[in-house]
N, C-alpha and C positions, 0 to 999 in steps of 0.2 A: 397384457390381457387383450383379447380380440374383441373389437367393438361389435362384430357381427354376432358373437355369442351373447353379448348383453342385449342386443336388439331382439334376438330370437327368444332370449329369456323373458323379455317383456312383451312378447307376442306382437311386436312391431304395431302397437296400437296406441291410440291417444288415451283410451280408458280400458282398464282391465278390471273385471269383477269376478271374484272367485273366493272360495272359503279360505284358501292359503295365500291370498294376495295381501301379504303383509310386508311391512318394511324389513323386519328381521329375516324373513325368508329370502327376499331379494338380496339383502346384504350377505347372508350366509352363502347364497349361490355365487355372488361376486367374489367372496373370499376363496371359495373352492375353485373357481376358474382361474383366478390371478395367481394363487399360490399352489405349488405342487409338492414341496418338500417342507422340512422343518423351518419354522419361522421364528425369528427373533422379535419378540413383542416388547416394545419400548414404550414407557409412559413416564410422565413427570413424577418427580420425587414426592410431591404432595398428593398424589393420586394412588388409590389402592384398587385391587381388583373388585373388591366389594362395592366400591363407589362408582363403578362404571355405569354409564347410562343403560337402562334396561334393554333397549334395542341392541346395543353392541354385545351385552352380556349373553343374550339369547342367540344372537347370530354366531357368536364364538362357539356356543354349546352345540348348535344344530350343525355347523360346518365340521366340527370335530377335527380341526387341523392341529398336528403336534406342534407345540410352541415352547419356547424357552423365554421366560419372563426375565427382563433385566430392569432393575430400578436404580441400583447404586453402582458406581464405577462401570457404567455401561460402556464408556468410551474404551477402557482397556479390554473389556470382553469382546467388543466388536473387532477390535484390531487383531486379536488373537484368532478370531474365528475365521471359518472359510465359508460361512453361510452367505447366500446372495439373496435372501428374501427377508424383508423387514416390514413389520406392521408397527406403525407409530400412532399413538393416541395422544392428543394434546388439546388444550382448550382452544388455543389459536396458534397459528404458525409463528406469529411474532413471539410468543412466549417461548416456543421451541428454539427459535434463533437466538434468543437472549442467553441460552445456556452456555454457548461458546461462540467463537468467531465462525463465520460462514465456511472459511477454508478448513478450519479444525473440525467442524462438523462433517464436511464432505469427506475428509480424509479417513473418517471412521468406516465409511461405507465403501464396499468394493464396487468397482465400475461393472457395468452391464448386469446389474442386479435388478430385482424387482422390489418396489417399494409401494406401500399403501399408507396414506395419511388419513386418519379419521379425526375430524375436528368438529367442534360444535359452533364454530363461527365462519362466516364466508371468507375464503382465503383471497389474498391478493395475488392474482396470477402473475404480477410483475415482480414478485418477491425474489430477491437475490438468491436465496437458497433453492427455490424451485427452478429457476431458469438455469443456474449453474449446474444443478444436479442433472438436468436433462441434457444440456448442451455440452458440458465438459466431462461429465461422468457417464453419459449414455444410460442413465438409470431409467427403467421402465416404470413410470410414475402413474399413480391413480390416486386422485384426491376424492374423498367422500365427506361430504358435510351433512351432518344430521341435526335438525332443529326441531325442537318440541315446544309447541305453544300451549297456552292455558286451556284451549279448546280441544285438546287431545288430537291435534292435527299435526301430523309429522311431515317434515320436508326432507327429502333425500336427494342431494345433488351429487352427481358422479362426473368429475372432470377427467377425461381421457387425454391422450396424447394426439388424437387425430382431428383436432380442431372441432370436436363435437361434444357438447355438454348434454347430459341426461338429467331432466329434472322430474322427480317423482313426488307426488303429493298423495298422502294416504288419509282417507277419511272413512271411518268405520271399515267396511270390506271393499272399498273402491280404491283403486290405484289410478291416478291421473298422470300419464306419462307424456312429457313434451321434450322436444329436442331443439337445441339452438346451437349456433356457431360460437365457439370460444376462441381463446388464443392459440397460436400454432406452437406446439412443442416440437413435433417431428413431421416428417413427410412420409408418404407412402410411395413405395416404388411401383413400377408398372406391373409387377407380379403380384401386388397386393400385400407384400410383406413390409414389415417395418424397416425403415431405412433411417439410420442415424445420420444427421447433417450436423457436424460439429460446429460450434460457434464460440470461438475463443475471443476474449477481449483484447488479447495481445498476441503477437506471433509465437509459435512454438519454438522454444529455444533448444538447439541441438548443438552439443559439443562434439567435434569430429577430430580424430587423431589420424596421422598417417600410418596405415597398416596394410600394405598390399597383400593380397589382391582385392581386399574387401573395401578399402578406402585408399584412393590414390590421389594425391594433391599434385596437380600438373602446373604448367606455367599459368601465371596471373591468377593463382589460386583457383584454377578450374578443378572441379571435383567429379570424379568418376570412380567406378568400381562396383563391385557386387552389392554392397550394402547401400550405396548411394542410389542404385537402381531400385532397390526395395523401398527406400524412403520416398523416392519421387512417385512410385506407384501407389504407395499407401496414403500419401498426404496431397493427393491432387486437389488443387483449388484452395488449399490452406496457405495461410502466411507462415513462412518458416524463416527463422533467423539462425545462421550458422556461426559458431565460434570455432575456428580452425587452428589447430596446433600442429604445426609441421615439425614434429620432434621425433623423426624416425630414428635418430642416433641416440636419443635419450634412453639410458639403460636402467635407471633406478625407478623409473615410473612415478616420479614425484608429482608431476602435473596430473597424471592419471589419478592418483589417489586423492589429490585435492579436488578434482572434478567430481569423484564419486561422493565426497563429503557434501559439495554443493548440490549435487543431484538429490541426496537424501534430505537436504534442507529445503528443497523445492526452488532453488535458485535457477535451475535448469530442468527441462522436461525430459531430455533424452541424451544419451551418450553412447557413442558407438566406437569400438576398436576391438578387434578379435585377437590382439596380441596377448592379452593377460588371462589368467584363470578366473573362474567366476564363482567357485564354490564358497569363497569367503563372503560374498556380498549378497547371496540369495535371501538372507533373513531381513535385510534392511531395504532391499530394492526389488522392483518388479523385473523379472527376466522374461524376455520373449522366447519364442521357440527357436531351436537351433537351426540356423541356416546351413551350417556345415560344421564338422568336427576336424580339429587339427591335433595330430598325435605328436607329442613331444618325445623324442627318442634320443638315445646316445648312438653315435656312429663311431665304431671302433676300427682299429687297423685289422686288415686281413693278415693271417700268417703267411709267411713265405714258404709256400708249399706247391707241389706239383702233383698231378693226377698219378694214381697208382700205375706202375710199369712204364711210365712215360719218361721219367727222368733220364733213362738210359739213352733214349732217342733225342732227348732234348738238345744234346750237343750237335746232333747231326741235323740242324735245320738249314734251310736254304741259304741263310746269310753266310754260313761257313762252308757247307759242303759244296754249294754252287761254284763260287770262285775257286775252291780247292781242286775240284775235278777239272775245271777248264785249265787252270795253271799246270796241273800235273800232266794232263794229256798234252798240252802245248810243249811242256818241258821234256816229256818222255819221248815224243816223236823226234825231237832234235838230238836226243841222246842215242837213239838207235843209229847204228852205222848206216851211212848212205848206201853202201853196196848191199847190205843185208836187206834194207828196205826195198832196193830194186829187185833183189831176188825174190822177195815175197810177191811183188807185182807181176814178175815174169813167170813164176812157177804157179800157173793156174790149175794144172791137172784136170782141165775141162770141168771144173767146179765154179759156178758163178760166184763172183766176189770172194774167191778163195783167199786171195792176198789180203783183203781187208779183214777177213775173219781171223787170220794169222796174226794180224797187227793187234786186234782186240784181245785175243788170247795172250799175246805177249805182254800187253799192258796189264792185264789182270795178274800175270806172273810177276810183273814188277811190283804191284801193290802188295802181293803176298810174300815178298822177300825172296822170290826166286825158288820157293820151296815146293812148287807144284809142277809135276811133269805131265805133259800132254802127249796124246798118241801121235801128234804131229811131229815132224822132224824137230829134234831137240837142238836148240841153239843157246849156248851159254852166254849170258850177258856179263859184262865186266862187273866186278865188286864195286867199282866207283860209281857206275850208273845206279845200281840198287841202293847203295848207301846214300847217295845224294837225294833220291826220292824219299827215302824213309826219314831222313833228317828234315826234310821239308814238311812231311806229315807230322812228325813229332813237334816241330816248331809251331805249326798251326794250332794243333789241339793242346799242346802243353801251355801255350800262350793263353788260350781261352780258359783252361782250368786254373792256371795260376792267377789270372785276373779274377776269376770267381772266388778263389780262396782270399786274395787280398781284399776284395770288396766285402767279403763276409767278415773278415777280421776288422775292417774299418767301420762297417755298418752291420752290427749283429742282426740277423733276421729275426722277425717276430715268429716265435715257434708256438705260442699258446693260442688256442682257438677260443675266442670270446663270443659266445651266443646269447647269454642271459646276463641280467644284472648280477645274479649270484656269481657268475664267472668273473665279472669285473672286480668284485670284492675279494674273491678268493685269490685272484692273480694280481691284485693290487694294481689295477690298470688306472692310471690318473685320467681325469677328464678335465677339459679347459673350457672356461667361460669367463668373460671380461668382467663380471660382477658376482656378488655373493648371493644373488636372489635364491637360486635353487639350493644352494648350500644351507641357507638359513631355513628354508622350507623343509628340507630333508631332516634337519635337526629337530624340528617341531613334531615330526610324525611318530616319535617314540617307537622306532623300529630298528632292530639290529642291522638289517640290510641297509636302510637309508642312512643310519648313522655311519656305517662304513663307506657309503658313497660320498657322504659329506666330507669325511676325512681325506678322501682322494681328490678333492677339488684343487685345481691349479689355476691361478689367474692368468688368463691369456686369451688372445683373440683367434689365433690361427695355429695350426700345426704345421711347422715349416719343413720337416723332414720325416722320414720313415725309419728312424734309428731304433725306436722302442715302441712298446705297447702304449697306446694313448687313445683317447676318444674325445669327441666334441659333441656339443648339443646341436640338434637340428630339428626342424619342423617337417612333418610329413603331411603334405596336403595332396589327396588322391595318390598319385604315383610320383609327385614332384617334391624334392627337397628344397626348402628355402632357408634363409637365415645364414648361419655360419658356413654350411657346406657349399653354398653356391659361390662363396669367395675362393674356393679351391681351384686350381688349374685342372683341366679335364684329365691330364696324365695322372694327377694325384688322386682323383675321385675313385678310380677303379681299385684302389688299395684299401677301400673302406667297406664296411658291412654294417647292417642295422643290428643293434643289440635289442632284443625283445625282453619284456613287453614295454609298452609306453609307460613311462614314469609320471607323465602328466598329460591329461587330455583337455585341450582347449575347445570351447565352442564359440562359434561365430554367432553371437546373440546381441540384442539391443538392451542396454540398461535403462530402465524407465523408472521414474519416481514411484513411490508406493501408491497403490490404488489409482492408477492412471488408466483412463479409458483408451489410450493410444496402444496399449499392449495388444488388444484383440485385433485392431486394425493391422498391426505388423504381423501377428500370427496368421491372419487370413492370407496376406500377400506371401509370407514365407512358405506356408503350406502349399499354395498354388505353385510357387517357384520350384520347390523340392519335388513334388509329385510329377510335374511336367518335365522335369530335367533342365529347366532353364537355369537353375542355380549352378549345376556342374558345368554347363556350357559357358556361363559367364565367368566362372572361376578360371577355367583354362584359358579363356580369351584374355582375361585381365593379366593373368601370369605372363603370357606371351607378350602382351603389350608392354608390360612394365619391365620385365627382365630380359625380354628378347627370346625368340624361339630357340636359339642355340644353347641358352642357359638351362633349358629344361628339356633336354633330349635324353637325360640319364634317368631311367626309371627304376623302379623298385627291384626288378630282377637283376639289374647291373650291380646291386649292392649285396644281394643275398644269393649265394650259390647253393644249389641243392645237391651237387656232386660230392662224392666222398673223396677226401684228400689224404695223402700221407706226407708227413713232414720230412723234409730233406735237410739235415743239419750239416754241420761242418765235417763230421765223420764220414757221411756218404760222399761229400765232394772230394775229400782226400782219398777215400777209397776208389772212386772212379778214376782219379789220377793215377793211383797205384796200379789199377788194372791196365790202363793205358801203357804205363811203363812196362809192365810184365809182357804185354803183347809185343811191344817194340823189341824187348830183349829176346823174346821167343822167336820173333821173326829174324832177328840178326844171327841168332843161334842156328836156325834152320838154314840161313844163307851160308854160313861158314861150313855147315855140315855138307851142303850141296857142293860147295867148292871143293871140300875134301873128296867127296864122292866123284866129282868130275875128274880130279887129278888121278884118283885110283883107276877110273875107267880109261883115262888116257894112257896110263902106264900099261894097263892090260892090252890095250890096242897096239901099243908100240912093241910089246913082247910078242904078241901074235904075228905082227908083221915081221919082226926079227926072226922068229922061229920059221915062218913060211919062207 
């Protein structure tokens, strides 16, 4: 409630005289200003609506606020509700405190809610219930005391949170209003808005787990990370006590579950670690806003495939064709007769570089088995020269293809393309993880797809080779993979791709005990970090600091290829080898045909010379 509204309502005067200047009118206006939505009306078990004081009854009728009355089992009803506005009537606050323990009473009310207590006896402002409600629950509290004496003189005291008490006395149609300083519940910021200053009797207990990049435990238990930055920003000036669990290698999460039980029981106020799913704990714990989402995915083997129409040229890469051309040229030049080479250089015919052109054409003729005739002067090379060159070519390319065939027989290529979870089940692609956590979770989902995935689980930490279809579990943060995949060598990472969709989504949140006022403080800081881009900057910075920049150079595009591929199996490799053999045989056949043709031409020349 805004104090200025109350002051304006009372005309900022010491004495107000009017026909409607009555206590019930003032109280009804206060109710209308303080409450905006549905109100939970709580009263003691021995009190009935018909037994309420006349002033309260009239004020409720005038204000016409929608209310839900709770008399029996109100503790359970409040815990289930999401209402944040409470109207409490009690003879005295002491009687209300006797209903249960202070902490048990406070746990029924949601933090940052509005509460009005109407009582007929002057409250003790140092009451544990009142001070704890304001200081630890951040409840917007308003205390109204109504006293009626035998002279029909009514007293209305309104205690606000701004260290100001309003005292109203009604006699006939006159209201006497006075203001005085009271005790300090909260403070007012420079902008005039209400500012909650928490006051805890003991330090805020926070349990921390090692889960980079959100929480990183360094040397001498130094703490840094994204969530630690959020904590320090949210709890400036507060006493904080950390309980650190450096259990990054703990896989079953036993300590984590124990901590959540302690958090639910109120033994600790806050728990942070973004490693675990959160859906199972939302009913019993407060969950802050999400700082970031982590996608849990399978990373499967890429098939051994080449782009369309490229496998034919794949053999002729620079690793093979480069040394081959150099050696063939070097070897061919020495095979050409020295006098023939000299004749090429001398016979220029006034054409620039004519001799070198003849050499190049002759070398091309060697590569084609001597089966091409040029318009230049024909010179027959010996069968030994051509045969040696072709044997060398067959040796180079035959060795390559035989090695490919041997490697394919020893390590069968991955021929099946795995893009989705359905593909993993259909092709029976096993996945590896060093514990049974996800296997058990899949079995509880009552889904045919996830039952199939659970049956494909293989206990293991790493995939050591690429001999078969297999997958591993990895976390995807922004474009970075962490967890299992980061342990793979860089040469092995390029053989994997992401299997969509995410089978589990983790959220980087803070776990807070139920009905804690700390949740709103964390939400405000998280909202500021996310909207300004600070959160994303801190995540990348902490990832690089913890893992190193080199470990996070592989991005999402390196694992998911958008190009269309055609599988190349054993049959195509053997087919390519057969084609090469046919080419060699054809070239040798052309060579012998040319030799035969050369002999026939020579005999004809001899006959012509003999006839002449």
